[in-house]
C-alpha positions as CSV (number, residue, x, y, z in Angstrom):
1,M,84.0,117.4,117.1
2,M,84.9,119.1,120.4
3,A,88.5,118.2,121.7
4,T,88.9,115.7,124.4
5,H,91.6,113.6,125.8
6,G,89.4,111.0,126.0
7,V,87.3,108.8,124.1
8,E,83.8,110.0,125.8
9,G,81.2,110.8,123.3
10,K,83.1,109.5,120.2
11,R,81.6,107.3,117.7
12,V,83.8,104.3,117.1
13,F,83.4,102.0,114.0
14,I,85.0,98.8,114.9
15,T,85.4,96.1,112.3
16,G,85.7,92.2,113.5
17,G,84.2,93.3,116.9
18,A,82.4,89.9,117.7
19,R,85.0,88.2,119.4
20,G,89.0,88.1,120.2
21,L,90.8,91.2,120.0
22,G,88.2,93.1,118.1
23,A,85.6,92.7,121.0
24,G,88.3,93.4,123.6
25,Y,88.7,96.9,121.9
26,A,84.7,97.4,121.8
27,K,84.5,96.6,125.6
28,H,86.9,98.8,126.6
29,L,86.2,101.7,124.3
30,A,82.5,101.6,125.3
31,S,83.5,101.1,128.9
32,K,85.3,104.5,128.8
33,G,82.0,106.2,127.3
34,A,82.6,105.7,123.5
35,R,79.6,105.2,121.6
36,V,80.5,101.9,119.6
37,V,79.6,100.4,116.6
38,I,80.5,96.5,116.2
39,A,80.7,95.1,112.8
40,D,81.3,91.7,111.7
41,I,80.0,89.1,109.2
42,N,79.1,86.9,112.4
43,E,75.9,88.3,112.8
44,A,75.3,86.3,115.9
45,G,78.5,86.7,117.4
46,V,78.2,90.4,117.0
47,Q,74.5,90.5,118.1
48,S,75.9,88.6,121.4
49,M,78.7,90.7,122.0
50,A,76.5,94.0,121.8
51,E,74.3,92.6,124.1
52,T,77.4,92.2,126.8
53,I,78.1,95.7,126.1
54,A,74.7,97.0,126.7
55,K,74.3,94.5,129.8
56,N,77.4,96.4,131.2
57,G,76.0,100.2,130.5
58,G,77.7,100.9,126.9
59,D,76.2,102.7,124.2
60,V,76.6,100.1,121.4
61,K,75.1,99.1,117.8
62,A,75.9,95.6,116.1
63,L,76.1,95.9,112.6
64,H,76.5,93.1,109.9
65,V,79.4,93.6,107.4
66,D,81.5,91.7,105.0
67,V,84.4,94.0,104.6
68,T,85.4,92.3,101.4
69,S,82.1,93.2,99.9
70,E,82.3,97.1,98.7
71,E,78.5,97.0,99.2
72,S,78.3,95.6,102.5
73,V,80.9,98.2,103.7
74,A,78.7,101.0,102.0
75,S,75.5,99.8,103.8
76,A,77.1,99.2,107.2
77,I,78.7,102.4,107.1
78,D,75.3,104.1,106.2
79,A,73.5,102.1,109.0
80,A,76.1,103.4,111.4
81,K,75.8,107.2,110.3
82,L,72.1,106.6,110.3
83,H,72.4,105.7,114.1
84,Y,74.9,107.8,115.3
85,D,74.9,110.5,112.8
86,E,78.6,110.2,111.8
87,I,81.7,108.4,112.6
88,D,84.5,110.1,114.6
89,V,86.8,107.0,114.5
90,L,87.2,104.0,112.4
91,L,89.4,100.9,114.0
92,N,89.9,98.7,111.3
93,N,90.5,94.9,113.1
94,A,88.8,92.9,110.7
95,G,91.4,90.2,109.5
96,G,93.1,86.6,109.6
97,A,94.8,83.9,107.9
98,F,93.1,80.9,105.5
99,T,96.0,79.1,105.0
100,F,99.2,77.9,107.1
101,Q,101.7,76.7,103.8
102,S,104.7,78.1,102.5
103,A,104.5,80.6,99.8
104,A,105.3,78.0,97.1
105,E,102.4,76.2,98.3
106,V,99.7,78.6,98.6
107,S,96.7,78.9,96.3
108,L,95.9,81.7,94.2
109,E,92.7,81.2,95.8
110,D,93.5,81.5,99.3
111,W,96.0,84.2,98.6
112,N,93.4,86.5,97.1
113,R,91.0,85.7,99.9
114,T,93.5,86.8,102.7
115,I,94.5,90.2,100.5
116,A,91.0,90.8,100.1
117,L,89.9,90.5,103.9
118,C,92.8,92.1,105.3
119,L,93.8,95.1,103.0
120,T,91.2,95.7,100.7
121,G,89.0,95.4,103.4
122,T,91.1,98.2,105.5
123,W,91.1,100.4,102.1
124,L,87.2,99.9,101.4
125,C,86.1,100.7,105.1
126,A,88.7,103.7,105.1
127,R,87.6,104.9,101.9
128,A,83.5,104.7,103.3
129,V,84.4,107.3,106.1
130,I,86.8,109.7,104.7
131,P,84.3,111.8,102.8
132,G,82.4,112.1,106.2
133,M,85.5,112.8,108.1
134,K,86.8,115.4,105.9
135,S,83.4,117.4,105.8
136,A,83.4,117.3,109.7
137,G,87.1,118.5,110.0
138,Y,88.0,115.8,112.1
139,G,88.8,111.9,112.2
140,R,90.7,109.3,113.7
141,I,91.7,106.0,111.5
142,I,93.4,103.4,113.4
143,N,94.3,100.3,111.5
144,I,95.6,96.5,112.8
145,V,99.1,95.4,111.3
146,S,101.3,93.0,112.7
147,T,104.9,92.6,113.9
148,T,105.2,89.8,111.8
149,I,105.5,92.2,109.0
150,E,109.1,93.2,110.5
151,R,110.4,89.6,110.6
152,G,108.6,87.7,108.4
153,M,108.3,85.1,110.9
154,P,106.2,82.8,111.7
155,A,106.8,81.0,108.2
156,M,103.9,79.7,106.4
157,M,102.0,82.7,106.4
158,A,102.9,84.7,103.5
159,P,99.4,86.0,102.5
160,Y,99.0,87.3,105.9
161,I,102.2,88.9,106.6
162,A,102.1,90.4,103.1
163,S,98.6,91.7,103.5
164,K,99.4,93.4,106.8
165,G,102.7,94.8,105.1
166,G,100.3,96.5,102.9
167,V,98.0,97.8,105.4
168,A,101.1,99.4,107.1
169,A,101.7,101.1,104.1
170,L,98.5,102.2,103.4
171,T,98.4,104.0,107.2
172,R,101.3,106.1,106.0
173,V,99.5,106.6,102.6
174,L,96.4,107.9,104.3
175,A,97.9,110.0,106.9
176,R,99.6,111.7,104.2
177,E,96.5,112.4,102.0
178,L,94.3,113.2,105.1
179,G,96.2,115.4,107.6
180,E,95.3,118.7,106.2
181,F,91.9,117.6,106.8
182,G,92.0,116.8,110.6
183,I,92.3,113.4,110.1
184,T,95.2,111.0,111.9
185,V,95.7,107.6,110.7
186,N,97.5,105.2,112.8
187,A,98.2,101.5,113.0
188,I,98.7,99.5,116.1
189,S,100.8,96.2,115.7
190,P,100.4,93.4,118.0
191,G,102.4,90.4,118.8
192,T,101.5,87.3,119.6
193,F,98.4,87.4,121.5
194,I,96.2,84.5,123.5
195,A,93.0,85.5,121.6
196,D,94.3,85.1,117.9
197,H,96.9,82.0,117.9
198,G,95.5,78.5,117.3
199,E,97.6,75.2,117.1
200,E,99.2,75.8,113.8
201,L,101.0,78.8,115.3
202,L,101.4,77.2,118.8
203,E,105.2,76.4,118.3
204,S,106.1,79.4,116.6
205,A,104.1,81.2,119.7
206,Q,106.5,79.5,122.0
207,Q,109.6,80.4,120.1
208,I,108.4,84.0,119.7
209,M,107.9,84.2,123.3
210,T,111.5,83.1,124.3
211,E,112.8,86.3,122.4
212,Q,110.5,88.9,123.9
213,C,112.0,91.2,126.5
214,I,108.4,90.2,128.2
215,P,108.5,86.5,128.0
216,R,104.8,86.1,128.2
217,L,101.5,85.9,125.2
218,G,99.6,89.5,125.1
219,V,96.0,89.4,125.9
220,P,93.5,91.7,124.7
221,E,93.8,94.1,127.9
222,D,97.3,94.9,126.7
223,L,96.1,96.4,123.4
224,V,93.7,98.7,124.7
225,G,95.1,101.2,125.9
226,A,96.8,101.9,122.2
227,A,93.5,101.9,120.7
228,E,91.8,104.5,123.1
229,F,94.8,106.7,122.6
230,F,95.0,106.7,118.7
231,A,91.3,107.3,119.0
232,S,91.6,110.2,121.6
233,D,92.7,113.8,121.0
234,A,95.3,112.9,122.9
235,S,97.3,111.8,119.8
236,S,96.1,114.8,117.8
237,Y,99.5,115.4,116.7
238,I,100.8,111.9,115.9
239,T,100.0,110.5,112.6
240,G,101.5,107.8,110.1
241,Q,103.0,105.6,113.2
242,I,102.9,102.0,113.7
243,L,103.2,101.1,117.5
244,N,104.4,97.7,118.3
245,V,102.7,96.1,120.9
246,D,104.7,92.7,121.5
247,G,106.5,92.6,124.4
248,G,109.6,93.9,122.8
249,W,109.8,91.4,120.3
250,T,110.5,93.4,117.3
251,M,113.4,95.3,119.5
252,R,115.8,92.7,119.0
């Protein structure tokens, strides 16, 4: 891959791209000239988002994927390669919480579902693209963690926070393993964003805002610059890092 400090021409595979922050990454990177694959378990949603990006001139491909399924991930990666030949950048955005209960009340089923989506899904997608990136001698893997891992807050989200802590650790492990092959692995750690908090988190979001240096909720536009930077060759000497985008909440 020819070095460039932008993302123009880069082939980017984004999971969880049908809506919310994932859609924000996809729209921004496509607007900067990246060739974007958006993959999501929500087939109708991902097709709709791809149509929106294409209408704005973006080069985009929509795919269905269940990141908790080894077979589904392999199929989606193969389809992306068939369309774009290879994948230069993987943005592991798929994730979410299934329950808002104390750790003592969470069921084993909800615990396992959360770990499968947030942590195992991140690993499965990374594992699927690594051989091609190694062969090319080039790659960018961007994982999405959460500032909740810094402070264990908000409460009632033990499976989610634990899974994101695992993603942070996986980011560092992969950075160690892959640096010699020209592959960087970094993570973005969002704070409290409008796109991803619901009624269950409203009270915690209000409290968190009072503790931030910038006292407002984040919007998708606050995150896209970090994604573009890690996807580009401007970050070629940076790996194993976790960048907090949180209005200064974790600084206190």
